[in-house]
C-alpha positions in Angstrom: -27.1 -38.7 -6.1 -26.5 -38.8 -2.4 -27.6 -36.2 0.1 -25.3 -33.3 0.3 -23.8 -31.9 3.5 -21.1 -29.6 4.1 -18.9 -32.6 4.9 -20.1 -35.0 2.1 -17.0 -34.1 0.3 -14.9 -36.3 2.7 -16.1 -39.4 1.0 -14.7 -38.4 -2.3 -10.8 -38.5 -3.4 -9.6 -34.9 -2.5 -6.6 -33.7 -4.2 -4.3 -30.8 -3.4 -5.0 -31.3 0.2 -1.9 -30.8 2.8 -0.7 -33.5 5.1 -0.6 -32.2 8.6 1.9 -33.7 11.1 -0.8 -33.5 13.9 -4.3 -34.4 13.2 -5.4 -33.2 16.6 -3.9 -29.6 16.2 -5.7 -29.7 13.0 -9.1 -30.5 14.2 -8.6 -28.0 17.1 -7.9 -25.2 14.8 -10.8 -26.3 12.4 -13.2 -26.4 15.6 -12.1 -22.7 16.4 -12.8 -21.6 12.8 -16.2 -23.1 12.8 -17.1 -20.7 15.7 -15.9 -17.4 14.2 -18.1 -15.1 12.2 -18.1 -15.8 8.3 -16.3 -13.0 6.1 -19.3 -12.2 3.9 -23.1 -12.7 3.8 -25.6 -14.8 1.7 -27.4 -11.8 0.6 -24.2 -10.3 -0.8 -23.5 -13.5 -2.8 -27.1 -13.3 -4.0 -26.7 -9.9 -5.3 -23.4 -11.0 -7.0 -25.3 -13.8 -8.7 -28.1 -11.5 -9.9 -25.3 -9.2 -11.4 -23.5 -12.4 -13.0 -26.8 -13.3 -14.5 -27.0 -9.9 -16.2 -23.5 -10.3 -17.5 -24.4 -13.7 -19.0 -27.1 -11.8 -21.0 -24.8 -9.1 -22.0 -26.0 -6.3 -19.8 -22.8 -6.2 -17.5 -19.2 -7.2 -17.9 -17.0 -9.0 -15.2 -13.6 -7.8 -14.2 -11.8 -10.0 -11.9 -8.3 -9.7 -10.6 -5.7 -9.8 -7.8 -2.7 -11.7 -6.6 -1.8 -15.2 -7.9 -1.3 -16.0 -4.0 -1.7 -13.5 -1.2 0.8 -13.2 1.5 0.1 -12.4 4.9 2.4 -9.4 4.7 0.2 -8.1 2.0 -2.4 -7.0 4.5 -1.0 -3.6 4.5 -3.0 -0.5 3.7 -0.8 0.7 1.1 -0.8 -2.6 -0.9 -4.5 -3.1 -0.4 -5.3 0.5 -1.5 -3.2 0.1 -4.7 -4.8 -3.2 -5.6 -8.4 -1.7 -5.2 -7.2 1.4 -7.0 -6.0 -0.5 -10.1 -9.1 -2.5 -10.3 -11.4 0.7 -10.1 -9.2 2.2 -12.8 -9.6 -0.7 -15.1 -13.3 -1.0 -14.4 -13.6 2.8 -15.4 -12.0 2.2 -18.6 -14.1 -0.8 -19.3 -17.3 1.0 -18.5 -16.4 3.9 -20.9 -15.3 1.4 -23.7 -18.0 -1.2 -23.4 -20.9 1.1 -22.5 -22.2 -1.3 -19.8 -21.8 -1.6 -16.0 -18.8 -3.7 -14.7 -18.8 -6.2 -12.1 -15.7 -5.8 -9.7 -14.4 -8.9 -8.1 -11.1 -8.9 -6.3 -8.7 -12.0 -6.2 -8.1 -11.1 -2.5 -9.1 -11.4 1.1 -8.7 -15.2 1.0 -6.4 -16.2 -2.1 -3.9 -17.8 0.3 -3.6 -21.2 -0.9 -2.2 -22.5 -4.2 -2.4 -26.0 -6.1 0.9 -27.3 -6.8 2.2 -29.8 -9.7 4.4 -31.6 -7.4 4.1 -32.3 -3.7 7.7 -31.9 -3.1 10.5 -29.5 -4.1 14.2 -30.4 -4.3 17.1 -28.0 -4.2 20.7 -28.8 -4.0 19.8 -32.4 -3.2 17.4 -31.5 -0.2 13.7 -32.5 -0.8 10.9 -30.7 1.2 7.2 -30.4 0.9 6.2 -27.5 -1.8 5.1 -24.2 -0.7 1.3 -24.3 -1.0 0.5 -20.6 0.0 0.5 -18.9 3.6 -2.7 -20.9 4.4 -0.6 -24.0 4.6 3.1 -23.3 5.0 5.7 -20.8 4.5 7.9 -20.1 1.5 11.3 -20.4 3.3 13.2 -23.6 2.2 13.7 -25.1 5.7 11.9 -28.1 7.3 10.4 -25.9 9.7 8.9 -23.5 7.1 7.5 -26.0 4.9 5.9 -28.2 7.3 1.9 -27.5 7.1 0.8 -25.6 10.3 -2.9 -25.4 11.3 -2.3 -22.0 13.1 -1.9 -20.6 9.7 -5.6 -21.3 9.1 -6.5 -19.2 11.7 -4.2 -16.5 10.7 -5.5 -16.6 7.2 -9.1 -15.9 8.3 -8.0 -13.0 10.4 -6.0 -11.5 7.6 -8.8 -12.0 5.3 -11.1 -10.3 7.5 -8.9 -7.2 8.1 -8.3 -7.0 4.2 -12.1 -7.1 3.6 -12.9 -4.6 6.3 -10.3 -2.1 5.0 -11.7 -2.6 1.4 -15.2 -2.0 2.4 -14.3 1.0 4.5 -12.5 2.6 1.4 -15.5 1.7 -0.8 -18.1 3.2 1.7 -15.9 6.0 2.8 -15.6 7.9 -0.5 -12.5 6.4 -2.2 -14.7 4.8 -4.8 -16.7 7.8 -5.3 -17.5 8.1 -8.9 -17.4 11.9 -8.7 -13.6 11.8 -7.8 -12.0 9.1 -9.9 -8.9 11.3 -9.8 -8.4 9.7 -6.3 -7.7 6.6 -8.0 -4.5 7.9 -9.8 -1.0 6.3 -9.0 2.3 8.1 -9.2 3.2 6.2 -12.2 0.4 7.6 -14.4 2.1 10.8 -14.8 4.8 9.2 -16.5 2.9 6.7 -18.4 2.6 6.8 -22.1 -1.3 6.1 -21.3 -1.6 9.2 -19.1 -3.5 11.5 -21.7 -5.8 8.7 -22.8 -6.7 7.7 -19.3 -7.5 11.4 -18.3 -9.6 12.0 -21.3 -11.7 9.1 -19.9 -12.0 10.6 -16.4 -13.2 13.8 -18.1 -15.6 12.0 -20.0 -16.9 10.4 -16.9 -17.3 13.6 -14.9 -19.2 15.0 -17.8 -21.6 12.0 -17.8 -22.2 12.2 -14.2 -22.9 15.9 -14.4 -25.4 15.2 -17.3 -27.1 12.5 -15.2 -27.5 14.6 -12.1 -28.3 17.9 -13.8 -30.4 16.7 -16.8 -32.0 13.4 -15.7 -32.4 14.4 -11.9 -30.7 11.2 -10.7 -29.3 12.1 -6.9 -25.8 12.4 -6.3 -25.9 9.9 -3.5 -27.0 7.0 -6.0 -23.7 7.5 -7.9 -21.3 7.8 -5.0 -19.9 4.3 -4.8 -19.5 1.0 -6.4 -20.0 -2.8 -5.4 -17.1 -5.0 -4.8 -17.0 -8.5 -4.2 -14.3 -11.0 -3.3 -13.0 -14.3 -4.8 -10.5 -17.2 -4.6 -9.9 -20.6 -5.5 -11.7 -22.9 -2.7 -8.8 -25.5 -2.5 -8.4 -26.3 1.2 -11.7 -28.0 1.7 -11.5 -28.3 5.6 -11.1 -24.5 5.8 -13.8 -23.9 3.5 -16.0 -26.3 5.3 -15.7 -24.2 8.6 -16.9 -21.1 6.7 -20.0 -23.0 5.2 -23.0 -21.8 7.1 -26.8 -22.1 6.5 -28.9 -19.3 5.6 -31.7 -18.9 8.1 -33.9 -17.3 5.8 -34.0 -20.0 3.1 -32.1 -23.0 4.5 -29.6 -23.0 1.6 -26.0 -23.3 2.4 -23.2 -20.8 1.5 -19.4 -20.9 1.6 -19.1 -17.4 3.2 -15.3 -17.4 3.1 -15.7 -15.5 -0.2 -18.7 -14.3 -2.5 -17.5 -16.1 -5.6 -15.4 -19.1 -5.0 -14.1 -21.2 -8.0 -12.8 -24.6 -8.8 -9.4 -24.9 -10.2 -8.3 -27.2 -13.3 -6.5 -29.6 -11.1 -9.5 -30.3 -8.8 -12.3 -30.3 -11.4 -12.7 -34.1 -11.5 -16.5 -34.8 -11.6 -16.1 -37.6 -9.1 -13.7 -35.6 -6.9 -14.2 -33.9 -3.6 -14.1 -30.2 -4.7 -16.8 -30.9 -7.1 -19.0 -32.6 -4.4 -18.5 -29.5 -2.1 -19.3 -27.1 -4.8 -22.6 -28.7 -6.0 -24.2 -28.0 -2.5 -23.3 -24.4 -2.0 -25.5 -21.7 -3.2 -22.8 -19.2 -3.9 -22.2 -18.0 -7.6 -19.4 -20.3 -8.5 -16.7 -20.6 -11.3 -15.0 -23.4 -12.9 -11.7 -23.1 -14.6 -11.5 -25.0 -18.0 -8.3 -25.6 -20.0 -6.8 -27.8 -22.8 -7.5 -31.1 -20.9 -11.2 -30.4 -20.4 -13.2 -32.5 -22.9 -16.8 -31.7 -24.1 -18.1 -34.9 -22.3 -16.5 -34.0 -18.9 -17.7 -30.3 -19.3 -21.3 -31.7 -19.7 -21.2 -34.1 -16.8 -19.8 -31.1 -14.6 -22.8 -28.8 -15.8 -25.1 -31.6 -14.8 -23.5 -31.8 -11.3 -22.8 -28.1 -10.6 -25.7 -26.5 -12.7 -28.6 -28.7 -12.6 -31.3 -26.2 -12.4 -29.9 -23.6 -14.9 -30.3 -20.9 -12.3 -29.1 -17.5 -13.8 -25.9 -16.4 -12.6 -24.8 -19.7 -10.8 -22.0 -20.9 -13.0 -19.1 -18.9 -14.7 -16.7 -20.9 -17.0 -13.3 -19.3 -16.9 -11.2 -20.6 -19.9 -7.4 -20.8 -20.0 -5.7 -22.3 -22.9 -2.8 -20.0 -24.0 -2.6 -17.9 -27.2 -1.6 -20.9 -29.4 -4.2 -23.3 -28.2 -7.4 -21.3 -27.7 -8.6 -21.6 -31.5 -8.4 -25.4 -31.2 -9.6 -25.7 -27.7 -12.5 -23.4 -27.1 -14.9 -24.0 -29.8 -15.7 -27.6 -28.8 -16.4 -26.5 -25.3 -18.8 -23.7 -26.5 -20.6 -26.5 -28.4 -20.8 -28.5 -25.3 -22.5 -25.8 -23.4 -24.7 -25.2 -26.3 -25.7 -28.7 -26.5 -26.5 -28.8 -22.7 -29.0 -26.1 -23.0 -27.3 -24.4 -19.9 -26.8 -20.8 -19.5 -23.4 -19.7 -18.2 -21.1 -16.6 -18.2 -17.9 -17.2 -20.2 -14.8 -15.4 -18.9 -11.2 -15.3 -20.3 -8.2 -16.1 -18.1 -5.4 -15.2 -20.5 -2.7 -15.5 -17.9 -2.2 -19.0 -16.8 -1.8 -20.6 -20.4 0.8 -18.2 -21.4 3.5 -18.7 -18.6 6.9 -19.4 -19.8 10.4 -19.9 -18.3 13.3 -17.6 -18.9 16.7 -19.1 -19.6 17.6 -18.4 -15.9 14.5 -20.5 -15.0 12.2 -17.5 -13.8 8.5 -17.7 -14.6 7.2 -14.9 -16.8 4.5 -13.9 -19.2 4.4 -11.7 -22.3 2.0 -8.9 -22.5 1.4 -9.6 -26.3 0.6 -13.1 -25.5 -1.9 -12.3 -22.9 -3.6 -9.7 -25.1 -3.5 -12.2 -28.1 -5.4 -14.8 -26.3 -7.8 -12.2 -25.1 -8.6 -10.8 -28.6 -9.0 -14.4 -30.0 -11.3 -15.2 -27.1 -13.7 -12.3 -28.1 -13.6 -13.3 -31.9 -14.1 -16.9 -31.2 -17.2 -16.4 -29.0 -18.6 -13.6 -31.6 -18.2 -16.0 -34.4 -19.9 -18.9 -32.6 -23.0 -16.8 -31.6 -21.6 -17.0 -28.0 -20.4 -14.0 -25.8 -17.5 -13.4 -23.8 -18.7 -11.6 -20.6 -15.8 -11.3 -18.5 -11.8 -11.3 -17.9 -9.8 -12.7 -15.2 -6.3 -11.4 -14.3 -3.4 -11.9 -12.1 -2.3 -8.2 -11.3 -1.1 -6.1 -8.7 -1.1 -2.4 -8.1 2.6 -2.4 -7.2 5.2 -1.2 -9.9 6.6 -4.8 -10.3 8.5 -6.3 -13.0 7.3 -9.8 -13.4 5.5 -9.8 -17.0 7.5 -8.6 -19.8 6.2 -6.1 -22.7 3.5 -3.4 -22.7 4.0 0.2 -23.4 7.1 0.6 -21.3 8.7 -2.4 -23.3 9.9 -4.4 -20.1 12.4 -7.1 -21.2 13.7 -10.1 -19.5 16.5 -8.0 -18.4 14.1 -5.9 -16.3 12.5 -8.9 -14.4 15.3 -8.9 -11.6 14.5 -5.2 -10.9 11.3 -5.6 -9.0 10.2 -9.4 -9.3 8.3 -10.2 -5.8 5.8 -12.9 -6.8 6.5 -16.3 -4.8 4.3 -18.0 -7.3 3.2 -16.7 -10.6 4.0 -13.3 -12.4 1.5 -10.6 -12.3 0.8 -7.6 -14.4 1.8 -4.5 -12.7 -0.6 -1.5 -12.4 0.4 0.2 -15.7 0.3 -2.9 -17.8 -3.1 -3.8 -16.3 -4.6 -0.3 -17.1 -3.2 -0.5 -20.6 -4.7 -4.1 -21.0 -8.1 -2.7 -19.8 -7.8 0.2 -22.4 -7.0 -2.3 -25.2 -9.9 -4.5 -24.1 -12.3 -1.6 -24.1 -11.2 -0.7 -27.7 -11.8 -4.3 -28.9 -15.3 -4.4 -27.2 -16.3 -1.0 -28.5 -15.3 -2.2 -32.1 -17.4 -5.4 -31.7 -20.3 -3.3 -30.5 -20.1 -1.4 -33.8 -20.5 -4.4 -35.9 
């Protein structure tokens, strides 16, 4: 295999890359990005890898969630706070149910690019480039909006930095203080059918903290906050390359646009540019796997991306759909077992369960999402494997994009607060309900 460099991906076929009208403007923007400080640090990525290794052993559990595609307009203190709050709420429930620490990873501060099935979109006889996320172009259906703009790369870096800075200030400033989980409540909690259950969990956590401090002598300061990490699909390789830096301590290379970048299904070709880029970075990385992934291809990818079997290096995020997981997942579990490699298995129950309404609107059914998750837990347990994490598209906002859940949202409710430009997300109440049902499932498995 040829020597890796941050630019060696350019010798491979690169899918899902936008075509810019001015190569010179693109190069100028990339040069400016290369001079900017990175968004995260190598030692933060190393700490996450250590925690993911513990999750693969069953000692932790991974919770990853956030927007399908962030918008620059989402760099707003209320929106950021609500997203952080729902992830903290969900993690609190999972800690309580699973009786193990939870790794919190946000799909934000960088989730600005989206893969597209088609390069172009046609409306009323007009054909324009597809919207590829705010990193690349704009959602408005005009030639000006849909033209890839290199300046958006600079704006994305700035918005990601502002978002990450605000999250860090909240986490370090007491918002995530485990002594005050009541800070994490949202207005709708008071009207939710889950309110009583959630408040019982809060009371249980408060009692547990009091026990730790008063009986075991653990200092309060050791329990005040939680770790928090960021993730996104590393799709736009030129952008990711500008944030790839060498750690002066070790000489290793890291993509410092996020702690935990992943490869999507559309760009997982073992001979492609994305796999080439990922094989050389030292971050913990993830790979999405779906119905098209064969055991043979997965074994090739394990050899390329996970050659040294480093604990915590590789997470496999599977996404099949509730009707296909029982057919598709077992062969891939068998392929990993045959390879002798250790990975962290994570379930994405969102993408395989997307459907269109009669009006052509994308949605997802709560029961399908839950059904795929429950099947994932059972399949792993039956095959002597372990599901060590979950991956959701969600928001803290009270949107109506997915149907079902305790409130019984229907297709007729979708028009009321459908905000996503790309894929439908669980709203805060649905996400918390999902966490409670997952925790119940994990507790039942632990009792067996």
